[in-house]
C-alpha positions as CSV (number, residue, x, y, z in Angstrom):
1,X,119.3,68.9,-107.7
2,X,118.0,69.8,-104.2
3,X,118.5,67.5,-101.3
4,X,117.0,67.5,-97.8
5,X,118.8,65.2,-95.3
6,X,116.1,64.3,-92.8
7,X,118.5,62.7,-90.2
8,X,122.1,63.9,-89.7
9,X,124.1,64.9,-86.6
10,X,125.9,68.0,-87.7
11,X,127.1,68.7,-84.1
12,X,129.6,65.9,-84.9
13,X,130.7,67.4,-88.2
14,X,132.9,70.2,-89.4
15,X,132.1,73.3,-91.4
16,X,134.0,71.7,-94.3
17,X,131.1,69.1,-94.3
18,X,128.6,71.9,-94.6
19,X,130.5,73.3,-97.6
20,X,130.7,69.9,-99.3
21,X,127.1,69.2,-98.6
22,X,126.0,72.5,-100.2
23,X,128.1,71.8,-103.3
24,X,126.4,68.4,-103.6
25,X,122.9,69.9,-103.5
26,X,122.0,69.7,-99.8
27,X,119.8,72.7,-98.9
28,X,118.1,71.5,-95.7
29,X,118.7,69.1,-92.8
30,X,117.0,67.9,-89.7
31,X,119.3,67.1,-86.7
32,X,117.8,64.7,-84.1
33,X,119.1,64.6,-80.6
34,X,121.2,61.6,-80.0
35,X,124.0,59.9,-77.9
36,X,127.2,61.8,-78.2
37,X,129.4,58.8,-77.7
38,X,130.1,59.4,-74.0
39,X,127.4,59.2,-71.3
40,X,126.1,62.5,-70.1
41,X,126.1,62.7,-66.3
42,X,123.4,65.2,-65.6
43,X,120.4,66.9,-67.1
44,X,122.2,70.2,-67.5
45,X,124.5,68.7,-70.2
46,X,121.3,67.9,-72.2
47,X,120.1,71.4,-71.9
48,X,123.4,72.8,-73.2
49,X,123.1,70.4,-76.1
50,X,119.5,71.4,-76.8
51,X,120.4,75.1,-76.7
52,X,123.1,74.4,-79.3
53,X,120.7,72.6,-81.6
54,X,118.2,75.4,-81.6
55,X,120.7,78.3,-81.6
56,X,124.3,77.7,-82.7
57,X,123.9,74.9,-85.2
58,X,121.2,76.7,-87.3
59,X,123.6,79.7,-87.5
60,X,126.5,77.5,-88.5
61,X,124.4,75.9,-91.3
62,X,123.1,79.2,-92.5
63,X,126.7,80.3,-93.3
64,X,126.7,77.7,-96.1
65,X,123.2,78.2,-97.4
66,X,121.6,75.3,-95.6
67,X,118.4,75.3,-93.6
68,X,118.9,73.6,-90.2
69,X,116.0,72.3,-88.1
70,X,116.1,69.8,-85.2
71,X,114.2,67.1,-83.4
72,X,114.6,66.9,-79.6
73,X,114.2,64.0,-77.2
74,X,115.8,61.9,-74.6
75,X,117.5,59.3,-76.8
76,X,116.9,55.6,-76.2
77,X,120.4,54.7,-75.1
78,X,120.4,57.3,-72.3
79,X,116.9,56.5,-71.3
80,X,118.5,53.7,-69.3
81,X,120.5,56.1,-67.2
82,X,118.6,57.3,-64.1
83,X,120.7,60.5,-64.1
84,X,119.0,61.5,-67.3
85,X,115.4,60.9,-66.3
86,X,114.9,64.6,-65.5
87,X,115.3,65.4,-69.2
88,X,111.6,64.4,-69.8
89,X,110.5,67.2,-67.5
90,X,112.6,69.8,-69.4
91,X,111.5,68.8,-72.9
92,X,108.1,70.5,-73.1
93,X,109.6,74.0,-73.1
94,X,112.0,73.1,-75.8
95,X,109.3,71.5,-78.0
96,X,107.8,75.0,-78.3
97,X,110.8,76.4,-80.2
98,X,110.2,77.4,-83.8
99,X,113.2,75.3,-85.1
100,X,112.0,72.1,-83.5
101,X,110.0,70.2,-86.2
102,X,109.7,66.8,-84.5
103,X,110.2,64.7,-81.3
104,X,113.2,62.4,-81.8
105,X,115.1,60.3,-81.7
106,X,112.9,58.1,-79.5
107,X,112.4,54.4,-79.5
108,X,114.6,51.4,-78.6
109,X,118.3,50.7,-78.2
110,X,118.4,47.5,-76.1
111,X,114.6,47.2,-75.7
112,X,114.6,47.7,-71.9
113,X,111.6,48.6,-69.8
114,X,113.2,52.0,-69.1
115,X,113.5,52.7,-72.9
116,X,109.9,51.7,-73.4
117,X,108.7,54.1,-70.6
118,X,110.6,57.0,-72.1
119,X,109.3,56.1,-75.6
120,X,105.7,56.1,-74.4
121,X,106.2,59.4,-72.5
122,X,107.7,61.1,-75.5
123,X,105.0,59.8,-77.9
124,X,102.6,61.5,-75.5
125,X,104.6,64.7,-75.7
126,X,104.5,64.6,-79.5
127,X,100.7,64.2,-79.5
128,X,100.2,67.0,-77.0
129,X,102.5,69.4,-78.9
130,X,101.1,68.3,-82.3
131,X,104.6,67.3,-83.6
132,X,105.6,64.4,-85.8
133,X,107.9,61.7,-84.3
134,X,111.3,60.3,-85.5
135,X,111.8,56.7,-84.2
136,X,115.1,54.9,-83.8
137,X,115.0,51.2,-84.4
138,X,117.5,49.1,-82.5
139,X,120.7,47.9,-84.2
140,X,120.3,44.4,-82.6
141,X,117.1,42.3,-83.0
142,X,115.9,44.8,-85.5
143,X,112.9,42.9,-86.7
144,X,111.6,42.2,-83.2
145,X,112.4,45.8,-82.2
146,X,110.5,47.2,-85.2
147,X,107.5,45.0,-84.5
148,X,107.5,46.2,-80.9
149,X,107.9,49.8,-82.0
150,X,104.8,49.6,-84.3
151,X,102.8,48.1,-81.4
152,X,103.7,50.9,-79.1
153,X,103.0,53.6,-81.7
154,X,99.5,52.1,-82.3
155,X,98.8,52.0,-78.6
156,X,99.8,55.7,-78.3
157,X,97.1,56.7,-80.7
158,X,99.3,58.8,-83.0
159,X,98.3,58.7,-86.7
160,X,100.9,56.5,-88.5
161,X,101.4,59.3,-91.1
162,X,102.9,61.4,-88.3
163,X,105.6,58.8,-87.5
164,X,108.9,58.1,-89.2
165,X,110.4,54.7,-88.4
166,X,114.1,55.0,-89.2
167,X,117.2,52.8,-89.8
168,X,115.2,50.3,-91.7
169,X,116.5,47.5,-94.0
170,X,115.2,44.7,-96.1
171,X,113.9,42.8,-93.1
172,X,111.9,45.6,-91.7
173,X,110.7,47.8,-94.6
174,X,107.7,45.7,-95.5
175,X,106.1,45.7,-92.0
176,X,106.5,49.5,-91.8
177,X,105.2,50.0,-95.3
178,X,102.1,48.0,-94.3
179,X,101.7,50.1,-91.1
180,X,101.2,53.4,-92.9
181,X,104.2,55.0,-91.1
182,X,106.9,56.8,-93.0
183,X,110.0,54.7,-93.8
184,X,113.5,56.0,-93.1
185,X,116.8,54.5,-94.4
186,X,120.3,55.4,-93.3
187,X,123.0,55.1,-95.9
188,X,126.5,54.2,-94.4
189,X,129.9,53.3,-95.8
190,X,130.0,49.9,-94.1
191,X,126.9,49.2,-92.2
192,X,123.1,49.9,-92.3
193,X,122.2,50.4,-96.0
194,X,124.2,51.3,-99.2
195,X,123.0,53.2,-102.3
196,X,122.5,50.0,-104.4
197,X,120.5,48.2,-101.8
198,X,118.4,51.4,-101.4
199,X,117.6,51.6,-105.1
200,X,116.5,47.9,-104.9
201,X,114.1,48.8,-102.1
202,X,112.8,51.8,-104.0
203,X,112.0,49.6,-106.9
204,X,110.1,47.2,-104.7
205,X,108.2,49.6,-102.5
206,X,108.0,52.7,-104.7
207,X,108.8,56.3,-103.6
208,X,105.8,57.1,-101.4
209,X,106.6,57.7,-97.7
210,X,110.3,56.9,-98.3
211,X,113.0,59.0,-96.8
212,X,116.8,58.6,-97.3
213,X,119.3,60.0,-94.8
214,X,123.0,59.9,-94.1
215,X,122.7,59.8,-90.3
216,X,126.2,61.1,-90.4
217,X,127.7,61.5,-86.9
218,X,131.0,61.0,-85.0
219,X,131.5,57.5,-86.3
220,X,132.4,56.2,-89.8
221,X,129.8,57.9,-91.9
222,X,129.4,60.2,-94.9
223,X,127.2,63.3,-95.2
224,X,127.2,63.0,-99.0
225,X,125.5,59.6,-99.0
226,X,122.2,61.2,-99.9
227,X,123.7,62.5,-103.1
228,X,125.1,59.0,-103.8
229,X,121.6,57.6,-103.6
230,X,120.2,60.3,-105.9
231,X,122.9,59.5,-108.5
232,X,122.3,55.7,-108.1
233,X,118.5,56.3,-108.6
234,X,119.2,58.1,-111.9
235,X,121.6,55.5,-113.1
236,X,119.0,52.8,-112.4
237,X,116.4,54.5,-114.5
238,X,114.5,56.6,-112.0
239,X,113.5,60.0,-113.2
240,X,114.4,63.4,-111.8
241,X,110.9,63.7,-110.4
242,X,111.4,60.4,-108.5
243,X,114.7,61.7,-107.1
244,X,113.1,65.0,-106.1
245,X,110.3,63.2,-104.3
246,X,112.5,61.0,-102.2
247,X,115.3,63.5,-101.5
248,X,113.2,66.6,-101.1
249,X,109.5,66.5,-101.2
250,X,109.0,63.5,-98.9
251,X,111.1,65.0,-96.0
252,X,109.3,68.4,-96.6
253,X,105.9,66.7,-96.4
254,X,106.8,64.7,-93.3
255,X,108.4,67.5,-91.2
256,X,106.0,70.1,-92.7
257,X,103.4,68.5,-90.4
258,X,105.0,70.5,-87.6
259,X,103.8,73.8,-89.2
260,X,107.3,75.2,-88.6
261,X,109.2,74.2,-91.7
262,X,109.6,77.4,-93.7
263,X,112.1,76.7,-96.5
264,X,110.9,79.5,-98.8
265,X,113.2,82.2,-97.5
266,X,116.9,81.9,-97.2
267,X,118.4,80.2,-94.1
268,X,118.8,82.7,-91.3
269,X,120.8,82.6,-88.1
270,X,118.5,81.5,-85.3
271,X,118.2,83.2,-81.9
272,X,119.7,81.5,-78.9
273,X,117.6,80.1,-76.0
274,X,117.5,83.6,-74.5
275,X,116.1,85.1,-77.8
276,X,119.3,86.8,-78.8
277,X,120.6,86.5,-82.4
278,X,123.9,84.8,-82.4
279,X,126.7,86.7,-84.1
280,X,130.2,85.6,-85.0
281,X,133.1,87.2,-83.2
């Protein structure tokens, strides 16, 4: 079984997690830029973070046989902090990096005007750089936030097939399915979705444009939840081809639109932001 986790925050995880993930079948991941749990106080802290996502983290993943790619953005939560506004001016040079396969996470946290301005600006960056977009839907007022998200995406003129709307549930899956956007579901121990609920949604909506992720980060989460969904699908009567479509071919198809997703060769250590290959020791 091969698994591609299309949304996981490995910066928050240990190398033991990489080892366990590989043993469970994970061979590729995409790590979107997100809130680290404590507010950043200046643009420079974002740049250090971006440098780690395009340099250090791919090297760390490669030691365990896992391809690591990333999505970069000013995340919705910190779009409200005026100290972070300058990140938008720095993003274009990072979006040219070979390991960047999408713009993300963008979207809403509290649905403020500041979040919407950053959302619209980064949708424009995605269009200009010909990259797909990973969109975060808010944890509160999710249905209203998802409807507003789809409205902003339509106004931006980005083809829906290049947009992944994430953190969906039973209340929001239908509207995104109807929109033509890709549907993302985060499987958590206590919140968001669980494997059984995910299987129910797959039975209702099918496997087309469906992506399943662990969204594992510094909170209570589990990087092996993708494997649990795969096992639950098989137990519920889905075939191995269905599992491969949801857990591998769908994320490959979505992020492959970047033109930068080479998974044919073995994972390699990536160069740092200065172009130097990172070596241990």
